N, C-alpha and C positions, 0 to 999 in steps of 0.2 A: 206856730201852734197857739191856739186861743188860751187865755188864762182860765183856770178853774174858777167856777162860780161858788162863792162862799156866802152862806146865809148866817146872820148873827141873831142869836136869841138871848136877850138879857133884858131884865125889867128896868135897868138903869140906862137912860139915854146917853149919859156921860161915858159909860163903858162902851156902848155901841159906837159912839162917835170916835172914841179913842182907838178902837181896833180898826175902824174904817180909815182913820188918818194913818195908822201904822201901815196899812196895805196900799195906800194911795201911791200910784206910780209903780207898784210891783208888777213885773211882767208875767209872773206865774199865777197870781191870784187877784180876783176882783170881788168886791162886796156887791152881790146881786140883789140882796134884800135884807131887811131887818124886822124883828118882831120883839114885843115885850112879854109875850106869853104864848102858850100852846095854841090857843085859838087863832091868834094872828098868824102864827107860823103855818098851820095846816090850811088856812084860807088862801095862802099865797103859793104853796108848794108846787101845785100842778102848773101854775103859770111860770114860776121862776125856774123850776127844775135845777136846783143847786147840786153841785158835786160834793160839797162839804157843808155840814151844819156845825157851827160853833155854839154850844149850848151851856148856859149857866146852870149849875145843878140846883140852885135855890131860886125858885120862881113862884109867883102867885098862881094858885090853881095847881095844875099838873107840874110836878117838879122835873128836873132834868133827867132823872132815871126813867120816869114814866113816859116822858116825851121820847127818849131814846128807844124804849121798847116799842112804842107805836111806830116810830120811824123804821125800825128794823123789820117790823111786821108788814108795814104797808109800802115802804120805799127802801128795800134792802140794798139798793145800789148806792145810796147816799152814805158817805163816810161821816163819822161823828167825832168831834173833839169837845170834850167836857171841860168846862172851867169850874173850879171849886176853891173855896176858902176853907173847906172842912178837912179835918185830919183823921176822921174815923176810917177804919178799914172796910166797914160794911158797904158803904156806897161804892167804893172802889171795886170790890168783888162783884157787886150787883152789876156795875157797868161792864166789867170784863165778861161776866156770864151772859149778858144780853148780846154782846158782840161789839160794844163800843170800841172804836179803833184807837182813841187817844184821850189822855187826861193830863191837864197841867194846872198848876196853881193860878188862881185868878190874877195874882199880882206879879206874874212872870214878866220878864223883860221881852223886848221885841225879838231878840235872838231866839228865845225859847218858843215863842209863838210861831215864828217862821220855820224853825226846825221841826216842830210838830206838824205843821201844815205840809212841809216838804215830805215828811215821812208818810203821811196819809196819801199824798199824791203818788208816791212811789209804791203804794200798796202795802206799806208796813204799818205796824202799830207803834204808838208812842205814848208810853206812860212815864212821866217825869220821875226822876230819881226816887223821891219819897214814896210815890205811889207804886213803883216797881218793888220796893222793899216790902210794902204792905201785901202786895200780891204774892211775893215769894213766901212770906210768912203764912199766908192763907193757903198756899199750894204745897206745903210741906207734905212729903209722902207721895207726891205725884212725880212722874217723869217730866223732864224739861219740856218735851213736846206736848204732853197732855196739859201742862200748866199754861200753854199758849192758847188753848182752845176754849171757846165759850161753851156753855152747857148746850146751847142750840146746835153748835157745830158737832159736839159729841153725839147728840141725838141723831144728827144727819149721818155720821159715820156708822153708827149702829145699824140704821136702816139700810144704808147703802151696801154695807158688807153682807147683808142678808140677801142681796141680789134683787132688791126692789127697784122698779123703774122710777124715773123722776116723778111721774104722775102718782105712783103708789106711795112714794116717800112724801109727796105733798099732801096726799089724803091722810096718811098716817100721822104726820106732824101738824096737820091743820094749817098749812101754809100754801102759798101759791107755787106753781112749778118754777116761776121766775126766781122766787126766793130760794128754792132748792138749788138752782144753778149758781146763785150768788154764794150760798154756803159752800158748795163744792169748790168754786174758784178760790174762795178765801182759805179753805182748808188746804188745798193743794199749794197755794202760795206760801202760807205760814209754815207748812211742813216741808216745803221744797220737794214735793213729790212730782214725778214726771208722768205717771200713768195710774190707772185704776188698780193695777196689781200691787203697786207700792202701798196704796191706801188700805187695801184689804189685808195685806201682810201686817201693817201697823195695827189695824183693828184686832187681829189675832194676838199679836204680841202684847197689846195692852189689855186683853181680856174683854174687849168690847163685842166680840162675837164668838160663838162656839164652833164655827166652821172648822 
């Protein structure tokens, strides 16, 4: 099995080189490209076609949150791991709501980086301990399953439970049909549902539809 392609986005070359060295020789992941800002990233994306983007949250120009939103809108199949030295809960919640799969502290050790990448590879989310606590605090009052979902995924469930087709959902949410398919796969994986009936039952239980 070929290693997953990882793209690094950080304005400090030393950080990019450090992560590249960390993954050197790893059979599961390889660094397929690097960039110091959003423009450099999006200029290379179509050629590199990475599986995972590792993005620093503080960048010149567009920051990591803005980059993540653009990635999710235009390349929803790409998984995102955010690196941050910030301790606020606002960026953490923003990233979760956008659909970012992972977030770790920028000064994490090699084991945490690899654990996060392995989680994303397996289709899971990975928010390191302190960020999980912030998300739990921000999600008080929500069920455990609802707390796992991004705002975009909840919008998808609402539209899906109304019986809209993928094309109708795409038009309604102003996204591509391909993004609709990605949202559905991510929702089914996160909630461990086996079929559409499970998803509609969940929507009814959580008050996302009046069916």
